[in-house]
N, C-alpha and C positions, 0 to 999 in steps of 0.2 A: 438208400444211403450207402450201402456197402458195394454198389456197382461203380463207385468212383475209380478213376484212374490215378495211380500213384506214381510219383517220381521218386526214385531211391538212389542213394549212393552205396554201392556194395564194395567189399574188399576184393580186389582183383588179384593181388599177389602180396607176398611178404616183402617188406622193404629190406634192403641191405643195410641201411643206416636210418636216417631220418625219413619218415614217410613222405612221399611226394605225390603229385597229382596222378602220375602213371600207375600208382599202386591201387587206384580206385577206378570204378566204372559206373556210369550212370545208366539206370534201367528204367523202363516204363512198363508197369504191370498193373494188374487189377488189385484193388484193395481186397484182402482176404475176407471171406464171409465171417461174420461175428458168430461166436459160440456163446452159449449161456455163461454168464458171469464175466463177460468181457466188456470193454469200452472201446469206442472209436474216438481217437484224438486227432484233431487237425493241428499240426505244428505251426507255430509262428516264429519261434526263435530256436536256434541250434547252438550248442556250446562246442567250443574248441578247447581241448585241454592238453597241456604238455604230457600228461600221463598217457595219452593215446599212443605215443610212440612205443611205450612198453606193452600196451594192449595188443599192438600189431606185430611186435617182435617175434621172430621165430625162436623163441626161447621160453623156458618155464616162467610164467608170469601169473600174478594173482588174479588177472582178469583178461585172459587172452580172447581175441575175437577171431573166429575161424574164417579162412578164406571162403568167399562166396556169400557171407552174411552181410546184411545191412550194417553199416558202421555203427557201432555202439556209441551213443551220445546221450547226455542229458539234454532235454528239450523242454520248452514251455509251449503249451497249446491249450486248445479248448475242446471239451467233450462234446462231440456231435451226436453220439448215440450211446446208450448205456443199457446193459442188462445185468449190471453189477450193483449190489446193495451199496448205498452210500454215495453213488455218483449219479448226477443228472445232467441232461443236456444244458450246455452253457457254463458248466463248471470250468474254472481255469486251473490247470494242473501243471506241475513240474515233475518230470520223471524220465525213465530210461526208454525213450521213444525212438531214438536213432536218427540218422541223417536221412530223413524222408519227409514227404508232405503229410502223410497220414500213417497212423499206427493203430493196429488192433492189439490190445494188450489186456492182461489181467490186472486187477488192482495192485498186485504186488510190485508192478513196474512203477507205480506212482510213489514218488518220494514225499510229496506234500501237495495239498490243495493250496492255492493262492487266494486268500480271502481279504487281504489288505488292499482296499480299493484306492488308497492314497499313494501307493508306491508302484513304480513302473514294473510290469511283469518281467522284463529282461533282467532286472536286478537279482532275480531268484536263480539265475545261472552264473552270477558273479559274486558281488559283495554279500548278497543274501543267499548264495547257493554254495556249490562245491568249494569255490575259492575262499570265500569269507568264513564258511564253517570249518574248513580245514585249518585256516589261520587261527581262528579262535579256539578250536578244540585242542590242537597240538600245543599252542602257546600255553594254554591253561593247564592241561593235564600233564604235559611232558616238560615244558619250559619252566613253569611255576615261577614267573618273574616277580621280584620284589622291588618296591620303590627304591630308587637310588642305584639299582644294578644297571649294567651295560648290556644291551641287546644288539647283536649284529645280525643283519638279514641279507642274504644274497638274493639276486633278482628282485631288488627292493621296490622297483616300480611296477612289477607284475601284479596279476590279480590276487595272488596269495600274499606276496611280499609287502605290497602297499598296505594291506589290511593288518598284517603283523606289526608293522612299524607303528601304525596309529593306535592299535590296541596296547602295545607295550608303553607307548608314550602316555596314554590315558591312565596307566597304572603307576606313573611316576618314574619310569625308567629313562635312561639315556639311550638314544637309538642311533645306530650307525648303519647306513644303507650302502650296499654294493650294487652297482648298476653299470650299464655299458655305453651310454651315449650322453652327450651334454644335455639333450632335451629331457631324457629320463632323469638325469641328475637334478635338473631344474624342477621337475615334477616332484621328486622325492623331497626336496627342500620346501617348496612353496605350497604344495597340495597335501603331501603326506606327512609333513612335519618332522622329518628326520633332523636330528641335531647335526649330523655330519654325513657327507656322502663321498664315496670313493668310486672313481671310474676304473673298473678293473681292466679295461683295455688300454688305458693310457697312463695310469698311476702305478707306482711301485706299491703293490698291495701290502706287503709286509711292513714297509717303512711307514706307510700311511696309517695302518692299524696301530702300530706302536705309538705314533704321535697322538692318535685319536683315543686310544684306550690305554693310558699309562698304568692303570690298575688291573688290566686284563679284561677278558670277556667272560661275562657270567652266563649268558645264553646265546647260542649260535643257532639261528634258524636257517638250515642249509637246504637250498633249492637247486644247487648246482653240482656239488661234489667236485672232483677234479682239482686242477691247480689252484682254483680260488680257495677251496677248503684247505688245501695243503698250506696256504699262507695264513689261514685263520687259526687252525688248531694249535700250533705252537704257542699261541698267545692266550690260551684259555686261563681263566682264574681258578683258584682252588674251589672245588665244588661246582664247577661249571656243568651246564646241561646242554647237550648238542642234540638237536632235532633233525633227523634225516627225512626230509619231505620230498626231495626231488634230486635227480641226477642229470640235469640238463647239459652239463659239460661233457658227459660221456656219450660219444657218438656211436660206439659199437661195444657190444659185450662179448664178442667172440674174436679174439681171446679177451678175457676179462682184463681191464686195465690194472696196472700195478703202480702204486704210488708209495709215498713215505709210510713207514710203519707207525701207527698211532698208539700202540699199546703202552709205550713208556709215558707218553703225554697223559693218557687217561689215568694211568697208575699214579704218577707223581702229582697230578692235579686233583686226584680223587674225583674225576669227572665222569659223567654218565652220557653215553651216546645211544640213542634209540631211534629206530625207524618208525614212521607214522603213516598209516593208511586210514583214511576216514571211514572206509567200509567197516572197520572194526569198532566204530563208535556211533553207529546209527541210532542207538538208544537215547543219546543225548542231543541228537541233531536239532530237534524242534526247540529245545531250550536256548541253544545258541542263536537260532534264527530270531527268536523274540528279542534277545539281547541286542543283536545287530540292527534289527528293525528300529528299535528305540533310538539307537545312535544315528542312524540315517535320518530319521525324522527330526532329531535334535540338531542336525547339521554338524555332528562331531565325527563322522566317518565319511571321508571323501572317497570318490571312486571315479574311474574312467572306463569307458567302453569303446572298443575298436570294432566297428560294425561294417560288414560288407553285405550286399544284397544279392540273393539268389543262391539256390542249392549248389550250383557248380562252383561257387567260390569256396565251399568247404574243402574241396579236394586238395588244394595247395596250401591250406591254412596252417596245418601242423608244421610244415616246412618253414612257413613265414615266422611262426613262433620261435623256432630255433635259430633263425637268422636275426632275431631281435627287431623284426619289422612291425611289431605291434607296440602300442602304448596303452595299457589298460586291458580289461577283459576282452578276449577275442570272441565275437559273436557273429552268427549268420542270421540275417533277417529274411524270412520267406514271404 
């Protein structure tokens, strides 16, 4: 079984800005021999994350990927061979298996076994995976929204943002989505249930927010930073909570971008701003999976998937995310 040939996507160079296809190379190599305590996984689905830009940046990052390594990625696959306790041939698993057809890993690379036979495995890379669990965990632990409050979400049609909006709405909040195209605005209203949607490319964000949020913003779930957030922050309500989950609007960190100073806003509104990375909250991951599984089964948590076929399509997929060429969770099917 371990004499299989593997197709991999490796990091070829550090990107100057947004990672593009030329920053990767495809290789053909033998699947490594298994060692005691390892499992062999055949991948079926690969995930594309906005956070991958940070993982590849030539800067201090919480999860940097070295040049030459297989690109780090969450993937869904099937166990083909196991010498590890608790894993058997045929088990379906989601974990850190990388952009490749086969992965030989230790059990620590597995985030979860997929045991729900009534739900599509690909969902565990999106609404039931990193995106959905990020949305649920950060909104719950940092946002702490209360019924009747106003929640504003940037990249509201994306894998994280679309889930945030629906979760906040289910808690009785009023939801405002910021997105980039008429098609995404339509999805935000019709599929993800936002009360109001602002197109940040065509609308005057500040004026639109003032009209939509006359009593201020109680929770801002920030996936962009940059000029979008510059327009949101002055309209925070007293006691507002700001969740920093992404910085998609910042294309380069060298030099670091400089924007409006927010200290006075945070002081006078007695607001709280905090960064969120899901890796700090893995102890509660499974509990949020169960919560979201129940919502998907009940039809109260809508989702979209943007799927391309074949390993090579992963190489340009990060760039496509930052060009807003996706609608829904970006996946590669092998």
